[in-house]
C-alpha positions as CSV (number, residue, x, y, z in Angstrom):
1,M,-20.6,-0.5,-0.6
2,S,-20.8,2.8,-2.5
3,G,-23.1,5.7,-2.2
4,R,-24.1,7.5,1.0
5,I,-26.1,5.8,3.8
6,P,-29.5,7.7,4.1
7,A,-30.2,9.2,7.4
8,S,-33.3,7.0,7.6
9,L,-30.9,4.0,8.0
10,L,-29.4,5.6,11.2
11,E,-31.9,4.4,13.7
12,A,-31.9,5.1,17.4
13,E,-31.4,2.1,19.5
14,A,-34.6,0.7,21.2
15,G,-34.9,1.9,24.7
16,A,-32.6,4.9,24.3
17,E,-33.8,8.4,25.2
18,P,-31.8,10.7,22.9
19,R,-31.7,14.4,23.7
20,L,-30.0,15.2,20.4
21,P,-30.4,13.3,17.1
22,G,-27.3,11.5,15.9
23,V,-25.4,11.5,19.3
24,A,-24.5,8.6,21.6
25,P,-23.2,7.8,25.0
26,P,-19.4,7.3,25.5
27,Y,-19.8,4.0,27.3
28,S,-20.8,1.5,24.5
29,S,-20.6,-2.1,25.6
30,C,-17.9,-4.4,24.3
31,S,-19.9,-7.6,25.1
32,H,-21.8,-9.8,22.8
33,P,-24.7,-8.0,21.0
34,A,-27.2,-9.9,23.1
35,Q,-25.8,-8.1,26.2
36,Q,-25.5,-4.7,24.6
37,G,-28.5,-3.3,26.5
38,K,-26.5,-3.7,29.8
39,S,-24.6,-0.7,31.0
40,P,-20.8,-1.4,31.4
41,P,-19.2,-0.7,34.7
42,L,-18.2,2.9,35.2
43,S,-14.6,2.2,36.1
44,P,-11.6,4.3,35.0
45,K,-11.0,1.8,32.2
46,Y,-14.3,2.8,30.7
47,L,-13.8,6.6,31.0
48,P,-11.5,7.3,28.0
49,L,-13.8,9.8,26.3
50,A,-11.7,12.9,27.1
51,D,-8.7,11.0,25.7
52,Y,-10.5,10.1,22.5
53,L,-11.7,13.7,21.9
54,G,-8.4,15.1,22.8
55,W,-6.9,12.6,20.3
56,A,-9.2,14.0,17.6
57,G,-8.7,17.6,18.7
58,H,-12.2,18.2,19.9
59,L,-14.0,18.9,23.2
60,P,-17.5,17.4,23.9
61,A,-20.4,19.7,23.5
62,P,-22.9,19.6,26.4
63,G,-25.5,16.9,26.0
64,A,-23.8,15.7,22.8
65,M,-23.4,12.0,23.6
66,D,-26.7,10.5,24.4
67,A,-27.9,8.0,21.8
68,T,-26.4,4.9,20.3
69,L,-27.0,4.5,16.6
70,L,-27.5,1.4,14.5
71,L,-26.5,1.4,10.8
72,N,-29.0,-1.3,9.7
73,V,-26.0,-3.6,9.4
74,E,-25.7,-6.7,11.5
75,G,-22.9,-6.6,14.1
76,I,-22.2,-2.8,14.0
77,K,-23.0,-0.2,16.7
78,K,-22.1,3.4,16.4
79,T,-21.5,6.0,19.1
80,I,-21.0,9.6,17.9
81,L,-18.3,11.3,20.1
82,H,-18.3,14.6,18.3
83,G,-20.8,15.8,15.7
84,G,-19.5,16.6,12.2
85,T,-20.3,19.6,10.0
86,G,-22.5,20.1,7.0
87,D,-24.6,17.5,5.2
88,L,-23.6,13.9,4.7
89,P,-20.9,13.9,2.0
90,N,-21.5,12.5,-1.4
91,F,-19.7,9.1,-1.2
92,I,-19.8,8.3,-4.9
93,T,-17.7,5.5,-6.4
94,G,-14.1,6.6,-6.8
95,A,-14.3,9.3,-4.0
96,R,-11.2,9.4,-1.8
97,V,-11.9,9.4,1.9
98,T,-9.2,10.7,4.3
99,F,-9.5,9.8,8.0
100,H,-7.7,9.1,11.2
101,F,-8.5,5.9,13.1
102,R,-7.7,4.1,16.3
103,T,-8.3,0.4,16.6
104,M,-8.8,-1.2,20.0
105,K,-9.6,-4.6,21.5
106,C,-12.9,-5.0,23.2
107,D,-11.3,-5.8,26.6
108,E,-11.6,-3.9,29.9
109,E,-8.3,-2.1,29.1
110,R,-9.5,-1.2,25.6
111,T,-6.1,-2.2,24.4
112,V,-4.9,0.0,21.4
113,I,-3.9,-2.2,18.4
114,D,-3.2,0.6,15.9
115,D,-3.4,4.4,15.9
116,S,-2.9,6.4,12.7
117,K,-2.0,9.6,14.7
118,Q,0.9,7.8,16.3
119,V,2.1,6.8,12.9
120,G,1.9,10.5,11.9
121,H,-0.3,10.5,8.8
122,P,-4.0,9.8,8.0
123,M,-5.5,6.9,6.1
124,H,-7.0,7.0,2.6
125,I,-9.5,4.6,1.0
126,I,-11.3,4.9,-2.4
127,I,-15.0,4.2,-2.3
128,G,-16.0,1.2,-4.3
129,N,-12.5,-0.1,-4.6
130,M,-12.9,-3.3,-2.7
131,F,-10.8,-2.3,0.3
132,K,-9.5,-5.2,2.3
133,L,-11.7,-4.3,5.3
134,E,-15.0,-3.7,3.7
135,V,-16.7,-2.6,7.0
136,W,-14.6,0.6,7.0
137,E,-16.5,1.8,4.0
138,I,-19.8,1.1,5.7
139,L,-18.6,3.1,8.8
140,L,-17.2,6.0,6.9
141,T,-20.2,6.5,4.7
142,S,-22.3,7.1,7.8
143,M,-20.2,10.1,8.9
144,R,-20.0,13.8,8.3
145,V,-16.7,15.7,7.8
146,S,-15.0,16.4,11.2
147,E,-17.2,13.9,12.9
148,V,-15.6,11.6,15.5
149,A,-17.4,8.3,16.1
150,E,-16.8,5.1,17.9
151,F,-17.8,1.8,16.2
152,W,-18.3,-1.5,17.8
153,C,-17.9,-4.2,15.1
154,D,-18.6,-7.9,15.7
155,T,-16.3,-10.6,14.6
156,I,-18.1,-11.1,11.3
157,H,-16.6,-7.8,10.2
158,T,-13.1,-8.0,11.8
159,G,-11.7,-11.4,10.7
160,V,-9.3,-9.9,8.1
161,Y,-8.2,-6.9,10.2
162,P,-4.9,-8.6,11.2
163,I,-3.8,-8.8,7.6
164,L,-4.8,-5.2,6.9
165,S,-2.9,-4.1,10.1
166,R,0.2,-5.9,9.0
167,S,0.2,-4.1,5.7
168,L,-0.3,-0.8,7.4
169,R,2.5,-1.4,9.8
170,Q,4.8,-2.6,7.0
171,M,4.2,0.6,5.1
172,A,4.8,2.7,8.2
173,E,8.1,1.0,8.7
174,G,9.1,1.7,5.1
175,K,8.8,-1.9,4.0
176,D,7.1,-3.4,1.0
177,P,3.7,-4.8,2.3
178,T,3.4,-7.0,-0.9
179,E,6.6,-9.0,-0.4
180,W,4.8,-11.2,2.2
181,H,2.1,-12.4,-0.4
182,V,3.9,-12.5,-3.7
183,H,3.1,-16.1,-4.3
184,T,-0.3,-16.4,-2.6
185,C,-3.3,-14.2,-2.6
186,G,-6.3,-13.3,-0.5
187,L,-7.2,-15.2,2.7
188,A,-4.8,-18.0,1.6
189,N,-2.1,-15.9,3.2
190,M,-3.5,-16.7,6.6
191,F,-2.9,-20.4,6.2
192,A,0.3,-20.2,4.2
193,Y,2.3,-18.7,7.0
194,H,2.5,-19.4,10.7
195,T,3.0,-15.8,11.7
196,L,2.2,-12.3,10.6
197,G,5.4,-11.0,12.2
198,Y,3.6,-9.2,15.1
199,E,2.7,-11.1,18.2
200,D,-0.5,-9.2,18.9
201,L,-1.7,-9.8,15.3
202,D,-1.0,-13.4,15.5
203,E,-3.1,-13.6,18.6
204,L,-5.9,-11.7,16.9
205,Q,-5.7,-13.9,13.9
206,K,-5.9,-17.1,15.9
207,E,-8.8,-15.9,18.0
208,P,-10.9,-13.4,16.0
209,Q,-12.9,-11.0,18.3
210,P,-15.0,-7.9,18.1
211,L,-13.1,-4.7,17.7
212,I,-13.6,-1.0,18.4
213,F,-12.8,1.6,15.8
214,I,-12.6,5.3,16.6
215,I,-12.7,7.3,13.4
216,E,-12.3,11.0,12.6
217,L,-13.5,11.9,9.2
218,L,-11.2,14.5,7.7
219,Q,-12.0,14.9,4.0
220,V,-14.1,13.4,1.2
221,E,-12.9,14.2,-2.4
222,A,-14.7,13.5,-5.6
223,P,-12.6,11.5,-8.2
224,S,-12.1,14.8,-10.2
225,Q,-10.7,16.6,-7.1
226,Y,-7.5,14.5,-6.7
227,Q,-4.9,12.8,-8.8
228,R,-5.7,9.1,-8.8
229,E,-2.7,6.8,-8.1
230,T,-2.2,3.9,-10.4
231,W,-3.1,1.3,-7.8
232,N,-6.7,2.6,-7.7
233,L,-7.3,2.7,-11.4
234,N,-9.5,0.1,-13.1
235,N,-8.0,-2.3,-15.6
236,Q,-8.8,-0.2,-18.7
237,E,-7.4,2.9,-17.0
238,K,-4.2,1.0,-16.0
239,M,-3.6,-0.1,-19.6
240,Q,-4.1,3.4,-20.8
241,A,-1.8,4.8,-18.3
242,V,1.2,2.5,-19.2
243,P,2.2,4.3,-22.5
244,I,1.8,7.7,-20.8
245,L,4.0,6.7,-17.9
246,H,6.5,5.0,-20.3
247,G,6.8,8.2,-22.4
248,E,7.1,10.4,-19.3
249,G,9.9,8.2,-18.0
250,N,11.7,8.5,-21.4
251,R,11.4,12.3,-21.3
252,L,12.7,12.5,-17.8
253,F,15.6,10.2,-18.6
254,K,16.7,12.4,-21.5
255,L,16.6,15.4,-19.2
256,G,18.9,13.6,-16.7
257,R,16.2,13.3,-14.0
258,Y,16.9,9.6,-13.4
259,E,15.2,9.3,-10.1
260,E,11.9,10.7,-11.4
261,A,12.2,8.6,-14.6
262,S,12.7,5.4,-12.6
263,N,9.5,6.2,-10.5
264,K,7.5,6.5,-13.7
265,Y,8.8,3.2,-15.0
266,Q,8.0,1.6,-11.8
267,E,4.5,2.9,-11.8
268,A,4.0,1.4,-15.3
269,I,5.4,-1.9,-14.2
270,V,3.0,-2.1,-11.3
271,C,0.1,-1.4,-13.6
272,L,1.1,-4.2,-15.9
273,R,1.9,-6.7,-13.1
274,N,-1.5,-6.2,-11.7
275,L,-3.1,-6.8,-15.2
276,Q,-0.9,-9.8,-15.7
277,T,-2.3,-11.5,-12.6
278,R,-5.6,-11.8,-14.3
279,E,-4.1,-13.8,-17.2
280,K,-3.1,-17.4,-17.4
281,P,0.7,-17.7,-17.3
282,W,2.5,-18.2,-20.6
283,E,-0.6,-17.7,-22.7
284,V,-0.7,-15.1,-25.5
285,Q,-2.0,-12.1,-23.5
286,W,0.2,-12.9,-20.5
287,L,3.2,-13.0,-22.8
288,K,2.3,-9.7,-24.4
289,L,2.2,-8.1,-20.9
290,E,5.5,-9.8,-20.0
291,K,7.2,-8.3,-23.0
292,M,6.0,-4.8,-22.1
293,I,7.1,-5.4,-18.5
294,N,10.6,-6.5,-19.5
295,T,11.0,-3.4,-21.7
296,L,10.1,-1.2,-18.8
297,I,12.3,-3.1,-16.3
298,L,15.3,-2.6,-18.7
299,N,14.5,1.1,-18.9
300,Y,14.4,1.2,-15.2
301,C,17.8,-0.6,-15.1
302,Q,19.2,2.2,-17.3
303,C,18.2,4.7,-14.6
304,L,19.9,2.5,-12.0
305,L,23.1,2.5,-14.0
306,K,23.1,6.3,-14.0
307,K,22.5,6.2,-10.2
308,E,25.4,3.7,-9.9
309,E,23.2,1.0,-8.3
310,Y,25.0,-1.8,-10.3
311,Y,24.1,-4.8,-8.1
312,E,20.4,-4.1,-8.4
313,V,20.8,-4.0,-12.2
314,L,22.5,-7.4,-12.1
315,E,19.6,-8.8,-10.1
316,H,16.9,-7.5,-12.4
317,T,18.6,-8.4,-15.7
318,S,19.6,-11.9,-14.5
319,D,16.0,-12.5,-13.4
320,I,14.8,-11.5,-16.9
321,L,17.3,-13.7,-18.6
322,R,16.4,-16.7,-16.4
323,H,12.9,-16.7,-17.9
324,H,13.7,-15.1,-21.3
325,P,17.2,-16.0,-22.4
326,G,16.9,-14.4,-25.8
327,I,16.5,-10.7,-24.8
328,V,19.5,-9.0,-26.3
329,K,19.1,-5.7,-24.3
330,A,19.2,-7.6,-21.1
331,Y,22.6,-9.1,-21.9
332,Y,23.9,-5.6,-22.9
333,V,22.6,-3.8,-19.8
334,R,24.0,-6.6,-17.6
335,A,27.4,-6.5,-19.3
336,R,27.6,-2.8,-18.5
337,A,26.8,-3.4,-14.8
338,H,29.4,-6.2,-14.7
339,A,32.0,-3.9,-16.1
340,E,31.3,-1.4,-13.4
341,V,31.9,-3.8,-10.6
342,W,35.0,-5.3,-12.3
343,N,33.5,-8.6,-13.3
344,E,35.6,-8.7,-16.5
345,A,34.9,-12.3,-17.6
346,E,31.1,-12.0,-17.0
347,A,31.0,-8.6,-18.9
348,K,32.8,-10.0,-21.9
349,A,30.6,-13.2,-21.9
350,D,27.5,-11.1,-22.0
351,L,28.8,-8.8,-24.8
352,E,29.8,-11.9,-26.8
353,K,26.2,-13.1,-26.3
354,V,24.9,-9.8,-27.7
355,L,27.0,-10.2,-30.8
356,E,25.8,-13.8,-31.2
357,L,22.1,-12.8,-31.0
358,E,22.3,-9.4,-32.7
359,P,25.4,-9.0,-35.1
360,S,24.2,-5.5,-36.0
361,M,25.2,-4.3,-32.6
362,R,28.9,-4.9,-33.3
363,K,29.8,-1.2,-33.0
364,A,28.1,-0.8,-29.7
365,V,29.8,-4.0,-28.4
366,Q,33.2,-2.9,-29.6
367,R,32.8,0.4,-27.8
368,E,31.8,-1.3,-24.6
369,L,34.9,-3.6,-24.9
370,R,37.2,-0.6,-25.4
371,L,35.7,1.1,-22.4
372,L,36.1,-2.0,-20.3
373,E,39.7,-2.4,-21.4
374,N,40.5,1.2,-20.6
375,R,39.0,1.0,-17.2
376,L,40.9,-2.3,-16.5
377,E,44.1,-0.7,-17.6
378,E,43.5,2.3,-15.3
379,K,42.8,-0.1,-12.4
380,R,46.0,-2.1,-13.1
381,E,48.0,1.2,-13.2
382,E,46.5,2.3,-9.9
383,E,47.4,-1.1,-8.3
384,R,51.0,-0.8,-9.7
385,L,51.4,2.7,-8.1
386,R,50.0,1.5,-4.8
387,C,52.6,-1.4,-4.8
388,R,55.4,1.0,-5.5
389,N,54.3,3.3,-2.7
390,M,54.1,0.4,-0.3
391,L,57.7,-0.7,-1.2
392,G,58.9,2.9,-0.7
């Protein structure tokens, strides 16, 4: 959902007696919507308001929590814990929204599932970008900057939360969240694997339930106000970005800035991989993208050689050659990596393959063979000296 939610859609709940518009009581019920009119018990477990506002860095204003709001969306109930500032932001398509969130179960303990403040950095989503948990866009577009609100969301909105939570946890742990679903997509992942890797998420996936989200809206930026990352570009923009990233990678490589160059090549590869998923494997357009990807991967491998990450080079080049055994540059780059890790026979075999496929590269191959022989001779001499020293 893109665009702002008009104030007219924020209706006070029937029966409420609001003292201030846009404000709600701290004790929203976690029960089924049919029971939401009932007041929950005022036990210590239902008195976490000071904790929430302390979490968000706010103190409640007198009389500032007296009306529950509905967003004209089935299965959502909003409670404002701290009013925001200014007008409702302009949530146009492409706007980047930055916020902190806490996700809780709807049990008596209000068990915390995830908390972005504990992770140490806020969350970002792009409006209109089909975020995994679409309900968050609905919730955020009802908020003002600096507002803190609690949202009760029924099961119809929370079924995919375990998958989102897993990705967020993987990223926080420094892991690649995409490794888990390389060969499947969408909701098929829930059925392709028996576990998400986290016991609480497995439980939530098996028994979907309403959840509570406490959100603090930090910032809303128009598309022109921030540098868009490649993952949130549309297909046309991704294709346009590839030659720019490729050229920038080449420029940085020539300057000896290999880490930065490798990052540019990786960004371009991600763009093309994303576009390739929309094509039928091994058909013309898919193969065109595959050729571009392989070129970029080999450039990336050149950076890895400079960074002395030889085994990763062997992995990438071997993978290319398994699918495309005629790519000369892949043999050449792999030969250099083999030579660096003392795989003499493998290095020579790859260089012979280069000559077979591309005789015009004879000079380059001869140079690499001389380098290999020199390095092997140096190694043999070192071993002879070591033996002499051992023998005294």
